[in-house]
C-alpha positions in Angstrom: -42.9 99.4 -33.1 -39.3 99.0 -31.8 -38.1 97.4 -28.7 -34.5 96.6 -27.8 -32.1 93.6 -28.2 -28.6 92.3 -28.7 -24.7 91.2 -31.2 -20.1 90.0 -32.9 -18.2 91.3 -36.1 -16.5 89.9 -39.2 -18.8 91.6 -41.8 -21.9 90.7 -43.9 -25.3 91.2 -42.3 -25.7 94.2 -40.1 -27.7 94.1 -36.8 -29.2 96.6 -34.5 -32.2 97.1 -32.1 -35.1 94.6 -32.3 -37.5 95.7 -35.0 -40.9 94.1 -35.3 -42.3 94.7 -38.8 -45.3 93.4 -40.6 -44.6 89.9 -41.9 -44.2 89.4 -45.6 -46.4 86.9 -47.4 -45.6 83.6 -45.8 -43.2 81.5 -47.8 -42.5 77.9 -46.7 -39.2 76.4 -47.6 -38.6 72.8 -46.7 -35.6 70.5 -46.4 -35.7 67.1 -48.1 -34.4 64.5 -45.6 -34.8 60.7 -45.7 -38.0 59.1 -44.4 -36.4 58.3 -41.0 -35.1 61.8 -40.3 -36.8 64.9 -39.0 -38.0 67.5 -41.5 -37.1 71.2 -41.3 -39.5 73.9 -42.6 -38.4 77.5 -42.8 -41.0 80.2 -43.3 -41.2 83.9 -43.3 -41.7 85.8 -40.1 -41.5 89.4 -38.9 -38.0 90.8 -38.9 -36.1 90.4 -35.7 -32.6 91.8 -35.2 -30.0 91.7 -32.5 -28.3 95.0 -32.0 -24.6 94.8 -32.7 -22.0 95.3 -29.9 -20.2 97.9 -32.0 -23.2 100.1 -32.2 -24.4 101.4 -28.8 -26.9 103.7 -30.6 -30.1 101.5 -31.0 -31.2 103.5 -34.1 -28.1 102.4 -36.0 -27.2 98.9 -37.2 -24.2 97.1 -35.8 -22.9 93.6 -36.4 -23.0 90.2 -34.7 -19.9 88.1 -35.0 -20.6 84.8 -33.2 -23.2 82.6 -31.6 -25.4 84.7 -29.3 -25.9 82.9 -26.0 -28.8 83.4 -23.7 -30.0 82.4 -20.3 -32.9 83.0 -18.0 -32.6 84.2 -14.4 -36.1 84.3 -12.9 -38.4 86.1 -15.4 -35.5 88.0 -17.1 -33.9 86.8 -20.3 -30.2 87.8 -20.7 -28.5 87.7 -24.1 -24.8 88.2 -25.0 -23.3 89.5 -28.2 -19.7 89.9 -29.1 -17.5 91.7 -31.6 -14.2 91.0 -30.1 -15.7 91.9 -26.7 -19.1 90.9 -25.1 -22.1 93.1 -24.5 -25.3 92.2 -22.7 -29.1 92.9 -23.0 -32.0 91.8 -20.9 -35.8 91.8 -21.0 -38.9 89.8 -20.3 -38.6 87.8 -23.6 -36.8 87.7 -26.9 -39.1 90.4 -28.4 -38.8 92.9 -25.6 -35.2 93.2 -24.7 -34.5 96.6 -23.0 -32.4 99.6 -24.0 -30.1 98.7 -21.0 -27.4 97.5 -23.4 -24.1 97.1 -21.4 -20.5 96.4 -22.1 -19.3 93.5 -20.1 -15.9 93.4 -18.5 -13.2 90.8 -17.7 -11.0 90.8 -14.6 -7.9 90.4 -16.7 -6.3 91.4 -20.0 -5.6 89.0 -22.8 -3.8 89.0 -26.2 -6.4 89.7 -28.9 -10.2 89.8 -28.7 -12.5 87.5 -26.7 -15.9 86.6 -28.0 -18.4 85.0 -25.5 -19.8 82.2 -27.6 -21.7 80.1 -25.0 -23.1 80.4 -21.5 -24.6 78.0 -18.9 -26.2 78.9 -15.6 -25.6 76.5 -12.7 -28.4 75.7 -10.1 -26.6 77.9 -7.6 -27.0 80.9 -9.8 -23.4 81.2 -11.0 -23.1 81.8 -14.7 -20.4 80.1 -16.7 -19.2 81.2 -20.1 -16.7 80.2 -22.7 -14.9 82.5 -25.1 -13.2 82.3 -28.5 -9.9 84.1 -28.2 -7.9 85.4 -31.2 -4.3 86.1 -30.0 -2.0 88.4 -31.8 1.5 87.7 -33.1 1.0 84.0 -33.9 2.9 84.4 -37.2 5.6 87.0 -36.6 6.9 88.5 -39.8 4.3 86.8 -41.9 2.3 88.8 -44.5 -1.3 89.5 -43.7 -3.9 87.1 -45.0 -5.7 87.4 -48.4 -7.8 90.4 -47.2 -4.9 92.1 -45.4 -6.1 90.6 -42.1 -3.4 89.8 -39.6 -3.4 86.0 -39.1 -4.4 84.5 -35.8 -5.0 81.0 -34.3 -8.1 80.9 -32.0 -8.3 79.1 -28.7 -11.1 78.5 -26.2 -11.2 79.8 -22.7 -13.6 79.6 -19.7 -15.0 82.3 -17.5 -17.6 82.6 -14.7 -19.8 85.4 -13.3 -21.7 86.2 -10.1 -23.7 89.1 -11.7 -25.3 87.6 -14.8 -22.3 88.3 -17.0 -21.7 92.0 -16.4 -18.2 91.0 -15.1 -16.3 87.8 -15.9 -13.6 86.0 -13.9 -11.2 84.3 -16.4 -10.6 80.7 -15.5 -8.1 80.1 -18.3 -7.7 78.5 -21.7 -9.2 75.0 -21.9 -9.0 74.0 -25.6 -6.1 74.7 -27.9 -4.6 73.1 -31.1 -1.4 71.1 -30.9 1.9 72.9 -31.2 3.6 72.9 -34.6 0.2 72.9 -36.5 0.3 76.5 -37.7 0.4 77.3 -41.4 1.7 80.8 -41.7 1.7 80.6 -45.5 -2.1 79.9 -45.5 -4.5 81.2 -48.1 -7.1 81.4 -45.3 -8.3 85.0 -44.7 -8.1 84.8 -40.9 -6.6 81.7 -39.4 -3.1 80.1 -39.5 -4.4 77.3 -37.3 -6.2 76.9 -33.9 -9.5 75.7 -32.3 -12.5 78.0 -32.0 -15.9 79.1 -33.4 -17.8 76.8 -31.1 -20.8 76.1 -28.9 -21.4 73.9 -25.8 -24.1 71.7 -24.4 -24.6 70.2 -20.9 -26.0 66.6 -21.0 -29.3 65.7 -19.4 -27.6 64.1 -16.4 -25.5 67.2 -15.8 -22.4 64.9 -15.9 -20.5 66.2 -18.9 -20.3 69.5 -20.7 -19.6 69.0 -24.4 -17.7 71.3 -26.7 -18.3 71.4 -30.4 -15.6 73.5 -32.1 -14.0 74.3 -35.4 -10.5 73.1 -36.1 -8.0 74.9 -38.4 -4.6 73.1 -38.0 -2.2 72.4 -40.8 -3.1 68.7 -40.5 -6.0 68.3 -43.0 -7.2 65.1 -41.4 -8.0 67.0 -38.2 -9.8 70.0 -39.9 -13.6 70.5 -39.6 -15.8 70.3 -36.6 -14.6 68.3 -33.6 -15.8 67.6 -30.0 -14.4 67.5 -26.5 -15.9 67.2 -23.0 -15.4 68.1 -19.4 -17.0 66.8 -16.3 -19.5 69.5 -15.1 -18.1 69.2 -11.5 -14.8 70.5 -12.9 -16.3 73.7 -14.1 -14.6 75.9 -11.5 -11.1 74.5 -12.3 -11.4 73.6 -16.0 -7.8 74.0 -17.2 -6.5 70.5 -17.9 -10.0 69.0 -17.3 -11.2 69.0 -20.9 -10.6 65.9 -23.1 -10.9 65.8 -26.9 -12.5 62.9 -28.8 -10.1 61.0 -31.1 -10.4 57.6 -32.7 -13.4 56.6 -30.6 -12.0 57.7 -27.2 -12.1 60.8 -25.0 -8.3 60.6 -24.3 -6.7 63.5 -26.0 -6.1 66.6 -23.7 -8.0 69.7 -24.5 -4.8 71.7 -24.5 -2.5 70.6 -27.4 -4.4 67.4 -28.0 -5.3 66.0 -31.5 -8.8 65.2 -32.7 -10.9 63.1 -35.0 -13.4 65.5 -36.6 -17.1 64.5 -36.5 -17.5 66.6 -39.7 -14.3 66.6 -41.6 -13.0 69.1 -44.1 -13.4 68.1 -47.8 -10.6 70.5 -49.0 -7.8 71.9 -46.9 -8.7 75.1 -44.9 -5.4 76.6 -46.0 -6.1 76.4 -49.7 -7.8 79.2 -51.6 -10.6 76.7 -52.6 -11.2 75.4 -49.0 -14.3 73.4 -48.4 -15.2 72.7 -44.8 -17.9 72.8 -42.1 -17.3 75.2 -39.2 -19.1 77.3 -36.5 -21.4 74.7 -34.9 -24.4 75.9 -32.9 -26.2 73.2 -30.9 -29.5 73.0 -29.0 -31.7 70.3 -27.5 -35.0 70.1 -29.4 -37.7 69.0 -27.0 -40.2 68.2 -29.8 -37.8 65.9 -31.7 -36.2 64.5 -28.5 -32.8 64.9 -29.9 -29.9 67.4 -30.3 -29.7 69.5 -33.4 -26.5 71.2 -34.5 -26.4 73.9 -37.2 -23.2 74.2 -39.3 -21.7 76.8 -41.7 -20.0 75.4 -44.8 -17.3 77.5 -46.4 -16.4 77.2 -50.1 -13.1 79.1 -50.0 -10.5 80.6 -47.7 -12.5 83.8 -47.4 -15.2 81.9 -45.6 -17.7 82.4 -48.4 -20.9 80.5 -47.5 -21.8 77.5 -49.6 -24.7 76.8 -47.4 -26.1 76.1 -43.9 -26.6 72.5 -42.7 -28.2 70.6 -39.8 -27.4 67.3 -38.2 -29.1 65.3 -35.4 -28.1 63.0 -32.6 -29.7 61.5 -29.5 -26.5 60.9 -27.6 -23.8 63.5 -27.0 -21.5 60.7 -25.7 -21.5 59.0 -29.2 -20.0 61.5 -31.7 -20.2 58.8 -34.4 -24.0 59.0 -34.3 -24.4 62.4 -35.8 -26.5 62.2 -38.9 -25.1 63.2 -42.3 -25.5 67.0 -42.5 -28.6 68.1 -44.3 -28.5 71.4 -46.3 -31.2 73.9 -45.2 -33.1 75.7 -48.0 -31.9 79.2 -47.2 -32.0 81.5 -50.2 -28.5 82.2 -51.5 -28.9 86.0 -51.1 -29.6 85.6 -47.4 -26.6 83.4 -46.6 -24.3 84.7 -43.9 -22.3 83.2 -41.0 -23.4 82.1 -37.5 -26.8 80.4 -37.9 -28.5 79.6 -34.7 -31.9 78.6 -33.3 -33.5 80.5 -30.4 -36.5 79.0 -28.6 -39.6 81.1 -28.0 -41.5 79.5 -25.1 -41.1 81.7 -22.1 -42.8 79.2 -19.8 -40.1 76.6 -20.6 -37.3 79.2 -20.4 -36.2 78.3 -24.0 -33.0 79.9 -25.3 -30.3 79.2 -27.8 -29.7 75.9 -26.0 -33.4 74.8 -25.8 -36.2 74.9 -28.4 -39.3 73.1 -29.4 -41.4 72.5 -32.5 -41.3 76.2 -33.5 -38.4 78.6 -33.0 -36.7 81.5 -34.5 -33.9 81.0 -37.1 -31.2 83.6 -36.9 -28.3 84.1 -39.3 -25.6 86.5 -38.0 -28.0 88.1 -35.5 -30.8 88.6 -38.0 -34.1 86.6 -38.2 -36.6 86.9 -41.0 -37.8 83.3 -40.4 -39.5 80.9 -38.1 -38.3 77.3 -38.2 -40.4 74.2 -37.7 -38.8 70.9 -36.6 -41.1 68.1 -37.6 -40.9 64.4 -36.7 -40.7 61.9 -39.5 -44.1 61.8 -41.2 -45.5 64.8 -39.1 -47.4 67.4 -41.0 -47.2 71.2 -40.4 
């Protein structure tokens, strides 16, 4: 049986229309946390794929190239995928997204591609989104990167929509790395600097929207995964309203400000043997009663995956409280970029931002697994 679905593009796992296949023999793989931390179990499940935005034909695989945000409007689930440009699917649940797979549009042009990484719907029905932008021409005259890729330096912008994301009004760039922090002699395959590859989370009081983003500046002490926040009431005029966390305070401007990473790089991103966390994907886990953030870990400048990790925190306002990243037991042959959790409970309107005890575990738009989040001492 095939029903339809959703997808971004840098290469590795291909993705296409949702395919439901007979599950393989169940295989449980477990993390090994301390006694006071949650336990994560990953087990086989029927194959579920998001259709890539570069492949309108549902019979042919495409590619997903970022976090795939979702939201509910009434009884319809909307999912966005990007490969330099966003596309949208919808349906009654994650397993029955329709063939109505549409290219979304912006109301302006911008230098380079824009990937919709995150969305959040306000109580008045307006949909807000945030994009990763890769501008062109950041290193004029520089040689292409190690894989002949033209170097860029990502930044984060904000958009909003009145039609569930079919058209986006650009609100401007809200997070950008400090000037003078490019390394145009980098060994990195893609980036000479910048802030991008991110996700967002609105706190329970709807007071602050928190950004968790990857940082690639020439300053090694500021590389890794950092955080910033903006008051939710400023969402319609966000430029200049975002503040980065640095040295224990939310006082650095989102535009051109410096950061103190919550997960710092072990080895400079601009070396061939880079070692750093990146690409955070956050959700609130209602079963654990805490936030969980998935992280990629690169082991070189080509973004080769060393592993996928998870960290937990009960308070978004306290970046120092994130637990030490715990490596998830994903088979090496299945490693790819962009891990994320997508909740399954339709009655609770679970999405990529909300999940419970059991959810689907995606890597680059492909899921062969169910994930269980277990409390300390809890049995399966």
